[in-house]
Structures are given as C-alpha cells and as structure tokens.
N, C-alpha and C positions, 0 to 999 in steps of 0.2 A: 419283403420291407415294413420297415417301422411306419407307421399315420405320419410322421412329424418328416421325414424323410420322402413320400411320396408326393410328387406335383402336383399343384391344386389342383390342374385338370384334370389327371388319373383320378385324383382322392375322392373329388368332386362327385364322380360316377359309381364308386361304394356301393353298395348297401349296408343299411343301417348295421346288420349284426358287425362287417369287417370294421366297419367306423368308428366302434366301441373296442369292438378287443384292441384295435392298435391305433389310437386314440392317444398320443399323446408320450411314447413309448419313442428311448432316447434309438438311436443308430446300434445296430446289431454289433457287439464284437466277441471275438471266440471268447470262452470262461468269463460271460459274467452273462448275467439274469437279465430276462425278455422285461422286468419292471426292476429298477435299482432298491435296495430297502432304503426304507429312512432313516435322512442323514438328524442327528440327535447332535444339536450344536448350538449355541448361546453367541460366544463369539468366537470369530477366526482369524489364522495367521493374515497379519496384513502386511504390505511389503515396507518396508523399512523407511522407503524412499518415496512413494506413491500414494501409501496409505490406500487407503478406500477404493482412490482410483485405478488400483493396482488390478482386481481382481474380480470376481462378480459377486463374491460372497462377502461381506464387513462382519455384519452384526445378526443375530437368528431374527428379530424383530423385520427390520424390512426384506433381509436377506435368506433364502433355503431352498437349495435344490430339487425337495421333493418338494414343496409345495409349487416351486415355478411348473416342473412336469404337470401337475394335476391340472393348474391352471393351461397349460398348455390342452389337456385333452380335453377338457372341458371347452377352449375357446372353438377347438377345433368341431364340437358339432352343434355350438352355437350359428357360428359362424363370425368370431366377433374376438378380439381380447378379452381377457378374462381374468379379474381378482378376487380372490376368495380370501373368506370370513368365517370367524370360529362360528358361526349362528348364522342361521336364514335371518335373524332377526337384527344382526348386528351388519349383517350385509344390507336390507332394506334401511332401515335408522342409519347407517354410517352414509347411503347414497343423498339420502334426502337432504342429511344433513350438510352434506357437502356442497350439493346441488341449490339450496335454498337459503335466501338471504333475510331479514324482517324486514314484512314491506312487499315479498311476491307472495303470489298465491298458487296455492297446490290443490287439486284437485282428485280427490281418494275416490274407490271403489265403497260405497256406503256397505256394500255385502261381501265385502272381501274380511282378509282376517282378522279377528277382532282386535289383537294385539296392537297392529299397525294403526287402525283407526285409533285406539286409547292413547298410542303416544303422539299419534298431530293433535290430539284434543287437550293432553297435557303441557306436548313441551316444543310442538312446532309453535301452536297457539300464544303458550307464552312466551316467545321467544320472537311473536311481532309475526309471525307467518298467517296471511288469511287462511282459510283451510275451509274449501267446502267439499260438500259431501255427492254424489252421483252412482246411483243403481246404476251396476254391469252394461243392464242390457237399455240405460237409457230411460227417457231421452236427457242427451246433454244438452248444457247452454252453451251461449257461444265461450270461443275459447282465447276473445281480447282481451291481454291485460292478465294471462294465467303464463306462469312462469314452464310449470312441469303439471304434466296430466299421468299419475298415475295407476293403469290398471291391470288388474290380476282377472285372466279369464285361460280358462274356467276360474268361476269365483269361488271361494272358501269361503262356510259350504256348502250355498245353496245351488252351485253348479250353472250358473247362468254363462254366456260365452256376450263378446263384442268382438266384431266385426274391425282386428287392431290397423287394414291400411286403410279404411276409410277414416277410423279415428284421427291417426297420423297423417294424414291429409289436411283434414282441416285446423288440426292441432297448429303443423308447419306453416301452415298459411297465415295462421295468429304469432308468429311467432314464438311458439308455445313448443316446450319439448317433452318428448312423450319416454315415459318406462313403462314394462311390463313385466309382474310378475308369472314369471315361468315354472312355477314349484307344479301345479299340477298336470299340465300339458309334459313338463322335460320338454327338451331339445330334440327329443324325437317324433313329439305330439307336434311341435312348431316351432319354429325359429321365427321369433319376431323382430329383428334386427333384417330380415329377408323382406317381413311385411312394414318396415317403413321406422318402425320402433328404434328413437334413439339410444336407451339403455336397458339392457334385462338384468332382473333382478330372480333368486330363486333360494329357498332353503331343498341345499344337498341334503340337509339331514331325511329327506322323505323317498318319493320313487328316483331318487336320481343316483341311489349311494344302497339304497332297499332292502339293508339288512341291521335295521336299528340299534346300529351297535356305534353309534359317532351323532356329532352334532357340525353342522360344516352350512355356508353359504357364501353364494359368491355374486359380483356383477358384471357383467360384461357389455363390452362398447366396440363400434365401429371408429368412435371419435377417439382423438389423443388425447385430445384437452379435457374432454372430460375424465378416461379414464383416470388422464393425469392429476385430476382433483379426488378422484373415489381414491386412485392410489396412496396420494400425499395424507387424505384424512385417516385411513388404515396405518399407514406408518405411525402418524401422530397419537394417534389413539389407543394401537397395540391390538387391533382390536381380530388377530390372525388365527387359524387354527394351529394344534400342535403339528409336529412331524408324523406323527403315529396316525394320527387321524388322517391327514391330506395321504399318507400313503393307503389308507385303508380305503379313502373313498378312491384314489386310484382303480387301486384293484375291484372294488365291486362293480367299477363303469363299463367291465369288460362285458357281463351279464347281466347288460341294461336292457338290449334290444330281447334277450330271453325271458325276462322277467315281466316288461311288460305288455308280451304275445300273452302269456298266461294270466295276466290280471286283466287287461280286459278282455282277453273272452272269457271267466268268470263275469265279470262285471255282466257281461252283454247276457249268460246266462241265467246270475242272478234275475236281469232287469226281465226277462223273458216269466221267471217264476212269480215276480211277487205282481207282475204287471195281470195277471189273471186273478187276486186275493182281494177278497171285498176287504178283509182288515187291514190291509196296507194300505195307506194314503201318501198324497205329496209324492209318487217316485218322480225323482229328475237322475235323467242323466244323457251328457250332451248327445250318447250316440245311438240314441233312441227315438226311431223315426216319431213324429209328432210333439216330442220335449218342444217347448219353447222356444230350447236353444240347438237345436239339431239343424234349422235352414242353416244357421253361420258354422257353424261346428263342421257341418257337413263336406263346408268348401274351404274350411281353415283350418281343420286340425289333419295330422296325416294318419293320425291313431290316434281312439278315444281312450280316456282316461280307466283306470281299475278302480275308479271312486265311485259310488252314489248315493244318494239319501230318499231319505222315504220318510212319513210319520205312524209310529203305531201308539198313537193316542194320550200316552200319559205316561210317565217318567218309572212308571211300577209294572208295565209292562215291558218296555224296554232291559229292566232289569233280568224280568223273569226270563223273555228270550235271548239274555246274554246268555244267561243262569242254565238255563236248556239247551244251549249251543255247545259241541263238544271241538268246533273248529272257529268260534269265533269270539276271539278274546278282546275283552273292556283293554282300551288303550286309544290314548288321544292323537296318537298321530298315524299316520297314512304313508302306503306306498310301501311297504314292508312284504317281508315273505310271508306273513302270516297275517289272515283274516285279521280284521280289528273294527269295532263298531264303538264309535264315539255319540254320547249324547250328550249335545255343544251347550245346550244351557246352562250344563253345569258349570261351563265355561265362563260367560257372562256374556253370547253371543246371542242376541235377540231374533232364539227361534222358540220355536214350541217348546213344550217340556216334551212330548215324545218323538220330535225331530232325531234322526239317527242320521249322522253319516257315516258309511261302511264303507270299508278300504277290503278291495278281492287282492289277498295271497297269490301265493302259487299253487295251491292245493288242487288235486286234481278234480275238475270242473261236475263229477256227477257228485265226488262224497261232498262237495262244498254245498250244491244243492240240495243233494238229499238233508243236511244235517240243517239246512237253513228251514226248509219247510216243516220238518220234525219239532228244530224250536218253538218256530213259529206256532205250531199248532200245540205243543206243551204250553207255551205263554197264553193262551186265549185270549177272549179279547180284553179291552179297555175298559179300565173301571168307568166308574159314574163320573162321571164330569162335577169335581165342587167347586 
C-alpha cells in the first residue's frame, strides 16, 4: 500500500523507514511505476468552457503533478501541508516576506544561518520590519508585540538547541507566530508542528534529499490561512523548483532513514575520537552527554544529526587537515553522502578562524574514524597566534 492511501491511524504507527519509502506515492496501478516520472510542462490543455477550473493543471508555475507528489511526501513526514520552493533560501525568505508587514517585529536566531540574518538586516529592516536577534539557547525576551519568532534548532553552525514547545507556548500567549527551521534535524529528527510551531521551513538541499545533486526548500504548516498566504507568495514570485529536481528529491526521500542512521552513528564515533584529543577544542554535538544542548536535545530530538563542530585553532591547520584526509572533502553544504568539512568564517559567519562544521557522510564508521585521526595527526598543531 502507498503512504498516500493508508488510513491516518495506521500510517501513524509505521516506523521511519517505512514512512520514508512510501511517502507521497500514488495508488498502485498495474503497469505503472512506483514513483511516476517527472512531468515537464509549462502550459497544459485547458477545458474550452471551464478554463483553469476544469482541471488540476493549468500552467506550470502554480501547477505541477510531480511537485504535488513531493509536497504530499514531505507533508506526511512533517505532519502538515507542504509547499516546496526552488531552494531553502527561497523558502525561508518567501515565508518571512509573506507573513511580515512594515511595522511588524520579528525575532531571529543570532547564531542561525548567516544569509538569513543578512537578509533580515538588509531587506526586512529596509522595508520597515523591526528585527531583533536572540541566541538560540536564550535567554528570550518578552514576546509582547512580536509578530513572528523564527527558531533554528539545532542551530547552524553552532548546534545550540532550544525547547520548541516552551517557546511556542510563551509566544502564542503573547499573540506571536512561531516558525522553526528544521534543516539540521529533518522531520525524522523532530516534528516542530507537533511541538506547537505554526510553520516549518527547511532546506531540502541538505540531509532531506542527501545526494548533493539539487537545490530545494519547503514550508509546511497545519494552518490553511498561513499556507494560502505562502502559496500565494510563491505563485506570484515564481520561486518553484523544476519538475526534475522535485522528482529527484522524492526519489531520495526513500533512503532518508537509512542515511540518517549511518550519519548519526558516524557523528557519535567521531565525537568519541575528538573528545579525547588535546589538539581539538570547542567540540559540539547535541547528542553528547555534557554538551550544553544535550538536556533539551535528548528530550526533543528523536535522533541526533550527523553534523558536529569543533575548532582546530587556525585556518591553516583546517586546510592541512582537509588536504591530509582521504575521506573528508571541503564543501559548504551538509547532510550529503560524503563527509565534508566547512570552515565557516570564510563565508562571513562570526566564528573563530579555525572553527569547522563537519558533516558526516555514510562511509563505514571505522574507515572514517581512522581517516580523521590520521589527518589530524598529519595536520599537526595550530600555528602561533597572529
């Protein structure tokens, strides 16, 4: 049976792997594929009498059956209705611009994704939205007079975590909306809508699709009004993904449970290695007992992300480490099949020069741990402070 055809009560008892494999598939029909191929169309045939009201497809910008299947799949995993966008940045900026108006106040994570903070400072503030920044771990100010609270948890790249339910309760009591960037956790790690969030945004470019071959973003909600507002914004601006990207993303969802399991296991093993090295400082991973995020993360997250961060002292040592490694690649995304490391300061993040965000791939754990240990040994100590 397909995920789409299963009664909600029965589907709700499926485990993650089953949900991922069957998410968004149409009813099975003899002679048809499990997942239909992408539909490439700009115009569709219209009913001569009824026009666009006569069929579900009229024009490719608002209408595409491949995109709708993907939205059904992600919506099943997030527990709400979904709209996909051309990228994660398109999704989160579209959500902000659709919801906020001049004179509104928005609270954003001070340690969240840097391009979102830059967008808020450059664009939202310029159109008359009052922008305030709060560290993910808090403390949070009063939410009185706030229109929207955006959380990113675990935060990127510092990996702090916040109690979504507690913030949502306080924000709603003050009349504010809550949106959660779920990129790092994915809907298998946490479902913010179950915890009281009004909106979920995420980059599907990263762990959700995991093959480093497409750009995608999405917004999900259980509020028909909010989703209608976001949908209208997407239709007007045209920030939609192509049919082939939508099909690739849906194909990739089937292995999400498998990929996350290996990535999380690799992260745990690397944390065990790095925690015992005197030449590595600032180690962060929400799944590590003793990490500042662990008390909340261990309650809130159903599984820990495959992303960790640490400091190697300076930029030169980071470069030497990556060059010496045979399995760690320099790249700025995360959540893919291949382990990658990113020195975030080079992109404008306010992190130390030697700060590294490492994204674990799906390599064999023993191989990855041995490779990282050898590469660190080869990279030597950090140079003298300038």
